[in-house]
N, C-alpha and C positions, 0 to 999 in steps of 0.2 A: 317501622315500629320496632321498639326494643322491649324486652321483657326479661325478668328474672324471678326466681322463686326464693322464698325465705322459709326455712324449716328449722325452728329452734335457733341454735347458734350458726347454722350453715346457710350460706348464700350461694346460689348457683351462678355460673358464668352468665353473662348477658347475651341472650339470643336475639336475632333480628329477623324480620320478615318484611314483606311489602304486599300491598294489594295490587291487583291488576288494573291497568288503565281503564278509563271510561270506554264503554263499548264503541262509541262513535268517534273516538279520538284516533289519530294516526301518529303513533310515536315515531320519532326519528330513528331509533335504533333499539335493539335488544341483544344482549349477550347472555348465552346460556351454555351449559355443558351437559353432556349425557354420558352415562356409564352403565355398566352391568357386570354381573358375574364376579362376586368377591368372596371366593372360597377362603375362609379364615385360615385353614391349615396350609394352604398352598403358598402363602407369601404375605408380605407386609403391604399396607395400604399407602405406599409412597405416592401413588397417583393422586390420591385425595389430598395429600400434603401439597403437591404441586398445583392441583386444581384450586386450592384456597388462595394461592398467590395470584391466580387469574381473576379472582373476585367476580364470579359471574352473577348475573341478576337472578337466575333460576338454575336448578339442576333437575334433569330428568333421569330417573333410574328405571331401566327397562327390564328388570327381572333378575332372579337368582341373587337376591339380597342376602339370603342365608343358604346353606346347604344342609341337607337332611341326613347325611351319612354318619356312621358311627365314628367315635374318636379313634384316631390312628397314631401309632408311635412313629418316630423318625420323620416327622414332618416339621415344617418351619415353625408352626404353632399347633396347638392341639385343641380339638373340640372338648367341651365338657359333655357330660351325659353318657348314654350307652356306649359300650366299647365293642359290642358284637352285632347290634342291630341298628337300623335307622331309627330316628326319633318318631314317636307315634302319638303320645298323649299331649294334651294341652300344656301340662307342666313342661314336657320336653321342648315343645316349640317355643314357649315363653323363655325358657332358659337359653335356647339357641339364639333367639333375637337379642337377649340381654348380653350374651357373650360377644356377639358381633358389634353391638353398639358400645361396648367397652373400649373399642379401639379409639385412640385419641384423635387420629386424623379423620376418621369417619364422624366422630362427634363434632369436630371443628367445622366440617362442611355443612352439617345439619344446623350448626349454630349461626352460620354466616348468611344463609339465604333460604327461601322457601324451596321445597322439593315437590315435584309431581312424580308419583311412583306407580308402577304396575308390576305384577308378578310374572314369572315364567313358570317353570316346573319345580325347581328345587326348593321353593318356599313351602312345597308340600311333598311331592313325590316325583322322581325323575321321569320325564317323558310321559306323564299321565295325559289322558285325553278324557275330559269330562269326568265320568265316574268309572273310567277304565284304567286299571293299573298296568304298568309294563310287566308285572309279575302275574301270570295267568292263574296262580293258585290263591290269590287274595280273594277273600269273601267280599262281594260287592257291598253288602250292608255295612260290614266293618270298615270298608274303604271310605264310605261316605261319612261315617263317624269320625274317622281320622281326618278327612278333609275339613269337617266342621271345626276340629281343633286347630288345624293349620290356619284356616281362614280367620278364626277368632284371634289367634295370637298375632297374625299379620295386621289385622285392624287395630289392635291395641298398640302395636309398636310403630305404625306408620302414620304420616300426616295425611289422613283421609277425612273426607266430608262425613257429616252425620248421616247423610243419605246412603252411604256405603255400609252402614251397620249390617253385619251378617245376620242371616236368618238360617240357623243350622248350617248345612253345607253349601249355602248359597250366599254370594256377596256380589252385588253389581259393582264392578270395578270400572267398566268403561264409562267415560265421561268426557266432556269438552271444557276447554278454557280459552277465552279470547283475550289476546294481548292487543286490545283495541282493534283497529282494522289492519294492523301490521301482520298479525299471525293468528290463525285459528288452530289450536292444538286439540286433536282428537286422540285420546288415550284409549288404547284397545286392550282386550283380553282375549288372547288366542289359545287359552287352555281350558277354561271352564265349560265352553259350549261346543268344542270341536268333536267331530266324529273320530273314531279310532284311526291311527295312522295306517294307510293302506300298505299292502304287501309286507306286513309284519315289521314295519319301521325300517330304519337303516337307509343306506344308499342303494337304490334299485333302478333298473332300466325303465324306460317308458312303458306304460301298460294302459289298456283302455279304462281300467278302474279309476285312473286319475281324472278322467272326464265324467265321472259319476256326478250328476247334478245334486245328489244328496250329500256328497262329501263337502264338509265345511270346516273352516278354522274359526269362524266367527259365530255361527248360529244365525238363524233367520232374523231374529229381533235386533241383534247388534248390527248385522249387515244392513238392514233397512235404516236403522238409526244413522249409521255411517254414511250411506248414500245420500240420505236427506240432509245431513249436516254439511257434506261437501257441496251439494247443489245449492244450498241456501247461504253458504258462507260469503260474506262480503270482504274477506281478508285478502291481502296481497299474497301471503304464503299460507298454504293449507298443509299442516304437518300431522302425519300419523306417527304417534309415539307408540311403538309396539315391539314385539319380541323376536320374531322369526324372519329369516332373510326372504325378501320378496322376489328378487331377481332369480330367474331359473338358471342356475349355474350348473354346468356339467362338472361333476366332482370326480369323474373317472378319467384317467389319463389315456391318451391314444384314441383309436377309432370307436371304442365302446363308449356308451353314454350311461351316466348314473346321476340321479337326482336325489336329494335328501327328502325322505318321506315325512320327516317331522317338520320340515319348513314349508313355505307356501307352495312349492312345486308338487308336494304331496296332495294338494287340494287345487289342482290345476284348473278345474272348471270355475271355481270361485275366484281364483287368482286372475283369470282372463276376464271375468265379469267386472272386477274392480279396474283393470286396465282399460276396458271399454268405457267404463263410467268416466274415468279421467278424460278420455278422448271425446266421447260423444257429448258430454255435458260441459266440455271446455272448462274443466276445473282449473282454477288459476294456481299455477305453481305448486303442484303436489310434491311433497318431499316426505319420504319414509325414513324414519329413524329406527334402527334395529340393534339388538344385542345378541345374546345367546351363544355365539359360536367362537368366542375367545380369539377373535381376529378382526382386523380392519379391512373393510371393503368400501370402494366408491363405485357405485353402479348407475348407469343410465337405464331407465326402465323403458325399453323399446315396446312399441305397440304389439309386435308379433315376434316372439322369441324363436319361431320357426323360420323367420326371415330376418337374418341378423343385420341386414341393412335397412330395416324399417325405422321410421322416425321415433325419437324419444318423446314420451308423453309424461315423464316424471323422472325423479332422481331418488336415489337411496344411499344413505350413509349408514354403514354397519360399524359399530364400535367394538373394540376388543374388550377383554376382561380387565378388571382392576387387579386381580391376583390369580384367578382360576387358571390352572395349567402351569403355574410356576413361570420361571424365566422363559421368555419367548425368543423369537428370531426376527431380525430385521427383514431379511429377504428369504422366504422359504425356498428350498431347493427346486421345487416344481413350479415356481412362480412364472417363469417365461412361458412354459407350456400351458399353464392355466389361463394366462392372459390371452394367448394366441387362440385357444379354443373358445374363449368367452370374451369377444371383443368389446362388449358393453361394460365389462369390468375395467375400470381405469386405474385402480390401485388396490393392492393387497399386501398385508403385512401381519405378522403374528407376534409382535411384542405386546406387552401389557400397557395400559394407559387409559385415556379417555378422549372424548371428542369435544372440541370447542366450536361454537357456531356464533356468528355475528350477522344480524339481519338489519337491513334498511329497506325502505320501500323500493329501492332500485336493485339491490344486490344481496346475495346470501354468500357468506364465506364460511368454509369449514376447515379447521385445522386438526390434523391427527396428531395428538400429543402423546408421546410414548416414553416409557422408562426402560432401560436395557436389562434391569433385573429387579426381582422382588423377593428373592430368597435371603436377602440381607437388606437392611435399611439404607437410606441415603442416596438412592439412585438419582442421577441427573435427569433433566427433562429435555427431550428432543421434539421438534416438529418435523415429522417424517414426510408429510405431504399436506398441501393446501389446495383447495378448490374454490372457485367462484362460480355462482350461477347468476346470470342476468335475469331479472324478472321478465317473464313472458317467453323465455328461451331455455327449455329444460336440458341444457347441455353442460357437462362438467368441464370447466376450463381450469387446467392446473396452473398454479401461479407459484 
C-alpha cells in the first residue's frame, strides 16, 4: 500500500506499508530488522540510512525511541526543551518526539515499511518500574500524572493500534502479530507492570530475593497471555520482541558474580518459569529479540544457567544502539574473559548499528550490522557476525 497527504500546496513524500499474510498461509521468507536506543544528542542515525538500503519487510523497535534528559551543550546534536530538568509535561514529550522524528534517516525508514514498536524506560523515565521512579523523592501521584503524559505522547507519535489507546497512566502495549504460520511475534512490555528492581538496582551478586515468586517483569496478566500465546501458536518461529536481556550473564570479572537487577536475572523466578515453559510445552523455535544495553550479544538460552553444559531451549539476539553511547568499539577489552565466564554467549560487540534477520520455514539467519562511528555522518556498514539457526535445533551456528 502507498499513501501520501495533501495539505494546501504541500504534498508529503509517499509512504508505503503492507498487511500481514493470511493466518493459515506459510510464507517462504521474511526479512526484518530490529533496533533500539537512539539518543539524539549522542550521534547521527547513520544506521537507519544503511538499514534503508537493506529494504526490510518490517522493522521492530525495542525501546528508547526518545530520551527524556535535558538539553546538553557540547554534544553531537542538541535536545530542544528544558536545559536543567528532564521533560515532564505532555507538551515536553510531544516536542521530544517531534525532534527525533525530524531526523531524515529515521523518517525514511518509517516511510519505507511498517514498524512494530514497544517502549523501554527512556520514553518516560530512566529505569522506572511500574509506578516507581528511580528517584526516591518523587511524589507517586505526580509520577503517574507524568507517566500519563509520556504514554499519551508515545501513542500519538507511534504506529499503534486503536486498542492501545491510553487510559490515563495506562496503555496496553503487549500484543501479538502473526506472519502467517512462519512467525508469531509476541511484543512485550517489561516496564509498566514490573515490581521494583531488587537490591536497589545495578549489578549485584546472587541473593535469595531473586527467587521471590512475587517478583515480576511482566505482571500476572501479561505473563498468562504470553504463556497461552506460546502454547497455542502454530508458527514455525515464536519470537518475543522485548526490551531487557534474558540470558543470565555474569557481568563481574573474575571469581565474583554479578547480575543486572534491571534485566531478566533480577526477576530470576519468573525468568526460570519462562525457560521451563519453553522446554515443558515444547515451544517451537523460541527466539528472544532484545535491546536496551547498547551492545550486541548472541546467546543460547540454556535450560539451567547453574549447569552451563545444560541443553539450549531457545536463542536470544541482543541488538546494539542506533546512536546511544556514541562511537563504539568492535571488540571490548574484556571480551575474552566475558565469553569464557559465560560460554552460552557466542558473540559480543559494542559498536552502533542494527540487526537484520531473514526467516524461512527451515532456517533463521541473523546478521549484526554495525557502523564504526556516529559522531560524524557517513560511516560505512560492516557485518560483524552472522548466525544461523536450523528449525527444531536451538543452537547458534556462526557462518
